[in-house]
DOPALUM-487634 format. One record per residue (C-alpha): residue in three letters; x, y, z. Coordinates in Angstrom, 1 decimal. Layout:
N
REC type     px     py     pz
REC  ALA      X      Y      Z
...
end
This chain:
288
REC type     px     py     pz
REC  MET   -0.1    0.0   -0.1
REC  HIS    2.9    2.4    0.8
REC  LEU    4.1    2.4   -2.9
REC  LEU    0.4    2.7   -4.3
REC  ASN    0.3    5.2   -7.3
REC  ALA   -2.4    7.4   -5.8
REC  ASP   -3.2   10.7   -7.3
REC  LEU   -5.6   12.5   -4.9
REC  HIS   -5.7   15.9   -6.3
REC  SER   -7.0   16.9   -9.8
REC  HIS   -9.6   19.1  -11.4
REC  SER  -12.2   18.8  -14.1
REC  PHE  -14.3   21.7  -15.9
REC  VAL  -16.7   21.5  -13.2
REC  SER  -14.3   23.9  -11.5
REC  ASP  -11.3   25.2  -13.2
REC  GLY   -9.9   22.3  -15.1
REC  THR  -10.4   22.1  -19.0
REC  LEU  -11.5   18.4  -19.3
REC  ALA  -14.6   16.5  -18.3
REC  PRO  -14.4   14.3  -15.2
REC  GLU  -14.3   11.2  -17.6
REC  ALA  -11.4   12.6  -19.5
REC  VAL   -9.5   13.2  -16.4
REC  ALA  -10.2    9.8  -15.3
REC  ALA   -9.0    8.4  -18.6
REC  ARG   -5.8   10.3  -18.3
REC  ALA   -5.1    9.1  -14.7
REC  ALA   -5.6    5.5  -15.8
REC  GLU   -3.2    6.0  -18.8
REC  GLY   -0.6    7.4  -16.1
REC  GLY   -0.9    4.1  -14.3
REC  VAL   -2.8    5.7  -11.3
REC  GLN   -4.3    3.0   -9.0
REC  LEU   -6.2    5.2   -6.7
REC  TRP   -7.7    8.5   -7.9
REC  ALA   -9.7   11.4   -6.5
REC  LEU  -11.2   14.4   -8.5
REC  THR  -11.0   17.4   -6.1
REC  ASP  -12.9   20.2   -7.8
REC  HIS  -12.9   23.8   -6.2
REC  ASP  -15.8   24.2   -3.8
REC  GLU  -17.9   21.8   -5.9
REC  VAL  -19.0   18.2   -5.9
REC  SER  -21.3   17.9   -8.7
REC  GLY  -18.8   16.0  -10.8
REC  GLN  -18.2   13.2   -8.3
REC  GLN  -20.7   10.8   -9.7
REC  ARG  -19.3   10.9  -13.1
REC  ALA  -15.8   10.7  -11.9
REC  ARG  -16.8    7.6   -9.6
REC  GLU  -18.3    5.6  -12.6
REC  ALA  -15.4    6.6  -14.9
REC  ALA  -12.7    5.4  -12.5
REC  LEU  -14.6    2.1  -11.7
REC  ASP  -15.1    1.4  -15.4
REC  LEU  -11.3    2.0  -16.0
REC  GLY  -10.3   -0.3  -13.2
REC  MET   -9.1    2.3  -10.7
REC  GLY   -9.7    2.7   -7.0
REC  TRP  -11.8    5.9   -6.2
REC  VAL  -12.5    8.2   -3.3
REC  GLY  -14.7   11.1   -3.2
REC  GLY  -12.9   14.4   -3.1
REC  VAL  -13.2   18.2   -3.0
REC  GLU  -10.9   21.3   -2.6
REC  VAL  -12.3   23.9   -0.2
REC  SER  -11.2   27.6   -0.6
REC  VAL  -10.1   29.0    2.8
REC  SER   -9.1   32.4    3.9
REC  PHE   -6.2   32.3    6.6
REC  ALA   -3.8   35.1    7.7
REC  GLY   -4.6   37.1    4.7
REC  GLU   -3.7   34.3    2.2
REC  THR   -6.1   31.9    0.3
REC  VAL   -5.4   28.4    1.5
REC  HIS   -6.8   25.2   -0.1
REC  ILE   -8.0   22.3    2.1
REC  VAL   -8.6   18.9    0.2
REC  GLY  -11.3   16.6    1.6
REC  LEU  -10.7   13.0    0.7
REC  GLY  -13.2   10.1    1.3
REC  ILE  -16.1   12.6    1.5
REC  ASP  -19.6   11.6    0.9
REC  PRO  -20.6   13.9   -1.9
REC  GLU  -24.3   13.9   -0.9
REC  CYS  -23.7   15.2    2.6
REC  GLU  -25.9   18.3    3.2
REC  LEU  -23.6   19.9    5.6
REC  LEU  -20.8   19.9    3.1
REC  ARG  -22.8   20.7    0.1
REC  ALA  -24.4   23.9    1.9
REC  GLY  -20.9   25.1    3.1
REC  LEU  -19.5   24.8   -0.4
REC  ALA  -22.7   26.7   -1.8
REC  ALA  -21.9   29.4    0.7
REC  THR  -18.2   29.5   -0.4
REC  ARG  -19.1   29.8   -4.1
REC  ALA  -21.3   32.8   -3.4
REC  GLY  -19.8   36.0   -4.4
REC  ARG  -17.5   34.6   -7.1
REC  ARG  -19.4   36.3   -9.9
REC  GLU  -19.3   39.7   -8.6
REC  ARG  -15.7   39.2   -7.7
REC  ALA  -15.1   38.4  -11.4
REC  ARG  -16.8   41.5  -12.5
REC  GLN  -14.6   43.6  -10.4
REC  MET  -11.4   41.7  -11.8
REC  ALA  -12.8   42.5  -15.4
REC  ASP  -13.1   46.2  -14.4
REC  GLY   -9.5   46.3  -13.2
REC  LEU   -8.2   44.7  -16.4
REC  ALA  -10.3   47.1  -18.4
REC  GLN   -8.6   49.8  -16.6
REC  ALA   -5.3   48.4  -17.7
REC  GLY   -6.4   48.4  -21.4
REC  ILE   -7.8   44.7  -21.5
REC  ALA  -11.5   45.0  -22.6
REC  GLY  -14.0   42.2  -22.5
REC  ALA  -12.3   40.1  -20.0
REC  PHE  -15.5   38.9  -18.2
REC  GLU  -17.2   37.8  -21.3
REC  GLY  -13.9   36.2  -22.4
REC  ALA  -13.4   34.3  -19.1
REC  LEU  -16.9   32.9  -19.3
REC  ARG  -16.1   31.2  -22.5
REC  HIS  -13.7   29.2  -20.5
REC  VAL  -16.0   28.3  -17.6
REC  GLY  -17.7   24.9  -17.3
REC  ASN  -19.6   26.1  -14.2
REC  PRO  -20.5   29.8  -14.2
REC  ASP  -20.9   29.6  -10.3
REC  LEU  -17.0   28.8  -10.2
REC  ILE  -15.6   31.6  -12.5
REC  SER  -12.0   32.0  -11.2
REC  ARG   -8.8   33.7  -11.9
REC  THR   -7.8   30.7  -14.0
REC  HIS  -10.7   31.5  -16.5
REC  PHE   -9.4   35.0  -16.7
REC  ALA   -5.7   33.6  -17.3
REC  ARG   -6.9   31.4  -20.1
REC  TYR   -8.7   34.3  -21.8
REC  LEU   -5.6   36.6  -21.7
REC  VAL   -3.5   33.8  -23.3
REC  GLU   -6.3   33.3  -25.9
REC  CYS   -6.3   36.9  -26.9
REC  GLY   -2.4   37.1  -27.0
REC  VAL   -1.8   39.3  -24.0
REC  CYS    0.4   36.8  -22.4
REC  ALA    2.1   33.5  -23.8
REC  HIS    1.0   31.3  -20.8
REC  THR   -1.3   31.3  -17.8
REC  HIS    1.6   31.4  -15.3
REC  GLU    2.7   34.8  -17.0
REC  VAL   -0.9   36.0  -16.6
REC  PHE   -0.9   35.3  -12.9
REC  LYS    2.5   37.0  -12.5
REC  ARG    1.6   40.2  -14.4
REC  TYR   -2.2   40.7  -13.8
REC  LEU   -3.8   38.4  -11.1
REC  THR   -1.8   38.4   -8.0
REC  GLU   -1.8   41.0   -5.2
REC  GLY   -1.0   44.5   -6.4
REC  ARG   -1.8   43.7  -10.1
REC  PRO   -4.5   45.3  -12.0
REC  GLY   -6.8   42.1  -12.2
REC  TYR   -6.5   41.1   -8.5
REC  VAL   -9.5   41.1   -6.3
REC  PRO   -9.3   39.6   -2.7
REC  HIS  -12.2   37.5   -1.7
REC  GLN  -13.3   36.2    1.8
REC  TRP  -13.4   32.5    1.5
REC  ALA  -14.5   29.8    4.2
REC  ARG  -13.0   29.8    7.7
REC  LEU  -10.4   27.0    8.3
REC  GLY  -12.5   25.5   11.2
REC  ASP  -15.5   25.5    9.1
REC  ALA  -13.9   23.8    6.0
REC  VAL  -12.3   21.1    8.2
REC  ALA  -15.7   20.7    9.9
REC  TRP  -17.6   20.2    6.7
REC  ILE  -15.0   17.6    5.3
REC  ARG  -15.1   15.7    8.4
REC  GLY  -18.9   15.8    8.6
REC  ALA  -18.9   14.2    5.3
REC  GLY  -16.8   11.4    6.6
REC  GLY  -13.6   12.7    4.9
REC  VAL  -10.0   13.3    5.9
REC  ALA   -8.9   17.0    5.6
REC  VAL   -5.5   17.6    4.0
REC  ILE   -3.5   20.8    3.7
REC  ALA   -3.2   21.2   -0.1
REC  HIS    0.4   22.2   -1.7
REC  PRO    1.7   24.0    1.4
REC  GLY    4.8   25.2   -0.6
REC  ARG    2.6   27.6   -2.5
REC  TYR    1.5   30.1    0.5
REC  LYS    3.5   33.1    1.2
REC  PHE    3.6   32.6    4.9
REC  SER    6.2   33.5    7.5
REC  ALA    7.6   30.7    9.7
REC  ASN    5.1   31.7   12.5
REC  GLU    2.2   32.0   10.1
REC  GLU    2.8   28.5    8.6
REC  TYR    3.2   27.1   12.3
REC  ALA   -0.2   28.8   13.0
REC  LEU   -1.8   27.1   10.0
REC  PHE   -0.7   23.6   10.9
REC  THR   -1.4   23.9   14.6
REC  GLU   -5.0   25.4   14.0
REC  PHE   -5.6   23.1   11.3
REC  ILE   -4.9   20.0   13.6
REC  ALA   -6.8   21.6   16.4
REC  HIS   -9.9   21.6   14.1
REC  GLY   -9.3   17.9   13.3
REC  GLY   -7.3   18.2   10.3
REC  ALA   -5.3   15.0    9.7
REC  ALA   -3.0   15.1    6.5
REC  VAL   -0.7   17.4    4.3
REC  GLU    0.2   17.1    0.8
REC  VAL    3.9   16.2    0.4
REC  MET    4.3   15.2   -3.2
REC  THR    2.2   17.6   -5.5
REC  GLY    2.9   19.3   -8.9
REC  SER    4.1   22.6   -7.5
REC  HIS    6.6   21.5   -5.0
REC  SER   10.3   21.7   -5.7
REC  ASN   12.4   18.7   -4.3
REC  ALA   13.4   20.8   -1.5
REC  GLU    9.7   21.5   -0.7
REC  GLN    8.9   17.8   -0.9
REC  LEU   11.6   17.1    1.7
REC  ARG   10.5   20.0    3.9
REC  PHE    7.0   19.0    4.1
REC  ALA    7.8   15.4    4.6
REC  ASP    9.6   16.7    7.6
REC  ALA    6.6   18.8    8.6
REC  ALA    4.3   15.6    8.4
REC  VAL    6.5   13.8   10.9
REC  GLU    6.9   16.8   13.1
REC  PHE    3.1   17.3   13.3
REC  ASP    2.1   13.6   13.1
REC  LEU    0.2   14.2   10.0
REC  LEU   -0.6   11.6    7.3
REC  ALA    1.1   12.4    4.0
REC  SER   -0.8   12.8    0.6
REC  ARG    0.1   12.7   -3.0
REC  GLY   -1.5   14.6   -5.9
REC  SER   -0.6   16.0   -9.2
REC  ASP   -3.1   19.2   -9.0
REC  PHE   -3.7   18.4  -12.6
REC  HIS   -5.9   21.1  -14.4
REC  SER   -5.2   20.8  -18.1
REC  PRO   -2.8   18.9  -20.4
REC  GLU   -1.3   22.2  -21.5
REC  GLU   -1.0   24.1  -18.1
REC  SER   -0.2   21.3  -15.5
REC  ARG    3.3   21.0  -14.3
REC  THR    3.0   17.2  -13.5
REC  ALA    1.1   14.6  -15.5
REC  LEU   -1.5   12.5  -13.4
REC  GLY    0.3    9.5  -11.9
REC  ALA    3.7   10.8  -12.6
REC  LEU    4.8   12.2   -8.9
REC  PRO    7.5   10.5   -6.9
REC  ASP    6.6    7.9   -4.2
REC  LEU    6.1    9.1   -0.8
REC  PRO    9.2    8.7    1.4
REC  GLY    9.0    5.5    3.4
REC  ARG    9.1    7.1    6.6
REC  LEU    5.7    8.7    6.3
REC  LYS    2.1    7.5    6.8
REC  PRO    0.1    7.5    3.5
REC  VAL   -3.4    9.3    3.8
REC  TRP   -4.9    6.3    1.9
REC  GLU   -4.2    4.0    4.7
REC  ALA   -6.9    6.1    6.6
REC  LEU   -9.3    6.0    3.7
REC  ALA   -9.6    2.2    3.4
REC  GLU  -13.1    1.9    4.4
REC  ARG  -14.1    4.8    1.8
REC  ILE  -12.2    3.4   -1.1
REC  GLU  -14.2    1.8   -4.0
REC  GLY  -12.7   -0.3   -6.7
REC  PRO   -9.8   -2.7   -6.9
REC  VAL   -7.7   -1.0   -4.4
REC  ALA  -10.3   -1.9   -1.5
REC  ALA  -10.0   -5.6   -2.6
end
């Protein structure tokens, strides 16, 4: 079980990915993934399609979601694994978290218009599978489409981060609420890609300790945006805080994602894999 090729962080066009849940499942299977989770942002409406596709392809499957959280002035993402997608507590919390995205998107478009980029709201909508989940990623794809930038990473750097014309802050869920929704749905809460957050050492320590106090249980160690040094750093953090370790590519698109589904390094042997705590929630061949 320790060397299981698990990919427990990926996105479809239900949130800000570009592929259907079935197409993401197919790419996971092609990449040799044995246990897969679709973790769309603040939305679970793709879970049944993901489940059926995974089982048809012979993969193990667990329900998943990625909840947007505001913490210490940063947007932090908390992945929920092994969740029941039909849990009313979780669904209500996610609906509340999604509220306000459209107005924020209009404000982002206004900022871009002042920087000389017209029609960004309508352009971003062309890249949206779910209008309730319009996000910075959809604006980034539009700016690449119309030739303002060469790729989405450049768009974020020039236009969509704090202090840039298209950046609009948003108040997401509270950390304790996000963990409570995930646990209420029978899942395990995971700090996603911790290396991405611009926290001081004290703020990072506060994130981990508060997360654990609320019942959070795992941290992503192997993920597409982590450098080798960050993989080692957060492996150490998993040991220090006695957290389970997770592994997921954070796949969004064949053109944009840094890491293919199933292509991450194995978890270090000294860590406790999160899927060992998910055994009762796994469907498919891994459960056998």
